[in-house]
C-alpha positions as CSV (number, residue, x, y, z in Angstrom):
1,M,138.9,86.7,61.4
2,L,139.3,85.4,65.1
3,K,140.1,89.2,66.5
4,C,137.1,90.7,64.8
5,S,135.0,87.7,66.7
6,L,136.8,88.5,70.1
7,V,136.1,92.0,69.6
8,C,132.8,91.8,68.4
9,L,132.1,89.4,71.6
10,L,133.4,91.9,73.7
11,L,131.4,94.3,72.6
12,L,128.1,92.8,72.7
13,A,128.7,91.2,76.4
14,P,127.3,94.4,78.2
15,L,124.4,93.8,76.1
16,A,123.8,90.5,77.3
17,H,123.6,91.6,80.6
18,A,121.3,94.7,79.9
19,A,118.3,92.0,79.2
20,P,114.7,93.2,80.2
21,P,113.6,91.6,83.5
22,S,110.7,88.7,82.4
23,D,107.1,89.5,83.8
24,Q,107.6,86.8,86.9
25,Q,111.1,88.5,87.9
26,V,109.0,92.2,88.0
27,R,106.3,90.6,89.8
28,Q,108.7,89.5,92.4
29,L,109.8,92.9,92.9
30,L,106.8,94.2,93.2
31,Q,105.9,91.8,95.8
32,A,109.2,92.0,97.7
33,S,108.7,96.0,97.7
34,Q,105.5,95.8,98.8
35,V,104.1,98.4,95.9
36,R,100.7,97.0,96.7
37,A,100.8,97.0,100.0
38,G,102.2,101.0,99.7
39,L,99.1,101.7,97.7
40,D,96.6,100.3,99.9
41,S,98.2,102.1,103.0
42,Y,98.7,105.4,100.7
43,M,94.8,105.4,100.2
44,A,93.9,104.4,103.8
45,A,96.3,107.6,105.0
46,F,94.6,109.7,101.9
47,E,91.3,108.7,103.2
48,Q,92.0,109.2,106.8
49,N,94.0,112.5,106.4
50,S,92.1,114.6,103.5
51,L,89.8,116.1,105.4
52,A,91.9,117.0,108.1
53,A,94.3,118.3,106.1
54,L,91.8,120.4,104.4
55,Q,90.4,121.6,107.7
56,R,93.8,122.8,108.8
57,S,94.7,124.4,105.7
58,M,91.7,126.2,104.6
59,P,89.4,126.6,107.9
60,E,87.8,129.3,106.3
61,L,86.2,126.5,104.1
62,M,84.8,124.6,107.2
63,V,83.0,127.1,108.7
64,D,79.5,124.5,109.6
65,A,78.3,121.3,109.4
66,Q,77.0,121.3,106.2
67,S,80.2,122.7,104.6
68,R,82.2,120.1,106.5
69,Q,79.6,117.6,105.1
70,Q,80.3,118.9,101.5
71,M,83.8,118.8,102.0
72,Q,83.6,115.0,103.4
73,A,81.4,113.8,100.3
74,M,84.0,115.5,98.3
75,V,87.2,113.6,99.7
76,D,84.9,110.4,99.7
77,E,84.1,110.9,96.1
78,T,88.0,111.7,95.3
79,A,89.1,108.6,97.0
80,Q,86.4,106.3,95.5
81,Q,87.6,107.5,92.1
82,V,91.3,107.2,93.2
83,R,90.5,103.6,94.2
84,K,89.1,102.8,90.8
85,H,91.7,104.1,88.7
86,L,94.3,102.3,91.0
87,D,93.1,99.3,91.3
88,W,95.9,96.7,91.3
89,Q,94.4,94.6,88.0
90,V,95.1,97.7,86.0
91,L,98.3,98.7,87.7
92,E,100.4,95.6,87.6
93,P,100.5,95.3,84.2
94,R,101.6,99.0,83.7
95,Y,104.2,98.8,86.5
96,I,105.7,95.5,84.6
97,H,105.9,97.1,81.7
98,I,107.7,100.3,83.1
99,Y,110.1,98.0,84.9
100,Q,110.7,96.1,81.8
101,Q,111.4,99.6,79.7
102,V,113.8,100.8,82.5
103,M,115.4,98.2,84.4
104,T,117.5,95.2,83.6
105,A,117.1,91.9,84.6
106,T,120.3,92.2,86.8
107,E,118.9,95.3,88.4
108,V,115.5,93.7,89.0
109,E,117.1,90.6,90.7
110,A,119.5,92.8,92.8
111,M,116.5,95.1,93.9
112,T,114.4,92.1,95.0
113,R,117.4,90.6,97.0
114,F,117.8,94.1,98.8
115,Y,113.9,94.5,99.8
116,L,114.0,90.8,101.0
117,S,117.1,91.4,103.2
118,P,116.7,92.7,106.8
119,E,118.1,95.9,105.5
120,G,115.4,96.1,102.9
121,A,112.4,95.1,104.6
122,S,113.5,97.9,107.5
123,A,113.3,100.6,104.8
124,M,109.8,99.3,103.6
125,A,108.7,98.9,106.9
126,K,109.4,102.8,107.5
127,M,107.9,103.5,104.1
128,P,104.4,104.6,104.9
129,Q,105.7,107.0,107.6
130,L,107.8,109.0,104.8
131,M,104.9,108.7,102.6
132,A,102.7,110.5,105.6
133,L,105.2,112.9,106.3
134,S,105.5,113.8,103.0
135,Q,101.8,114.0,101.8
136,E,101.5,116.1,104.8
137,M,104.3,118.5,103.8
138,V,102.5,118.9,100.3
139,Y,99.1,119.3,101.9
140,E,100.6,122.2,103.4
141,M,102.3,123.6,100.5
142,V,99.3,123.5,98.6
143,G,97.1,125.4,101.2
144,E,99.9,127.8,101.4
145,M,99.0,128.3,97.9
146,M,96.1,128.6,97.9
147,R,95.5,130.8,100.5
148,K,98.3,133.3,99.0
149,Q,96.4,133.0,95.7
150,H,93.0,133.8,97.3
151,S,94.4,136.4,99.4
152,L,93.5,134.9,102.7
153,P,95.2,135.5,106.1
154,P,98.3,133.8,106.5
155,R,98.3,130.9,109.6
156,G,100.7,129.2,111.4
157,P,102.3,125.9,110.3
158,A,99.9,123.0,111.5
159,P,102.1,119.9,113.7
160,V,102.8,117.6,111.4
161,Q,102.1,114.0,112.5
162,A,102.5,110.9,110.3
163,P,100.1,108.1,111.3
164,M,102.1,104.7,111.8
165,I,101.0,102.0,109.7
166,E,103.0,98.9,109.9
167,A,103.8,97.2,106.0
168,P,103.5,93.7,106.1
169,V,106.3,92.0,105.4
170,V,105.8,89.5,102.5
171,D,107.6,86.3,101.9
172,V,108.7,85.9,98.2
173,P,110.1,82.7,97.2
């Protein structure tokens, strides 16, 4: 009997550590990893760079002032729709749910400690630049794909310049 209890405890011990994180633990991680600030930075870069990226990747669509205004209106409308759907009040509960499905409380606590460390804060400060460079790369790839699909003449690659966006450092208690 004692042997069975000991074996059961040993088998169940890993499950005790696999408990999902609480809402508060996930909120602390989201704050430490600056998810909300990252979304805001992404949207600002999206709005700032979308028209320029379209101009570089598809200059044939930007032949006159009216065309540029139409493209700007399309970019503005898209940004407005994206902002509406990416509102933090809508996203936060979804993030919490996703983290609770995938991560353990122990993992969330370890990640929070990392993002609050000097190395984690440094990595987070570089994320906007990484995201901007990644976004620019995707825009260029999509533009090239669209030119190929529409048999448009190829263009040389545009220089990649990422905006330097400093992410705020957030103190988490």
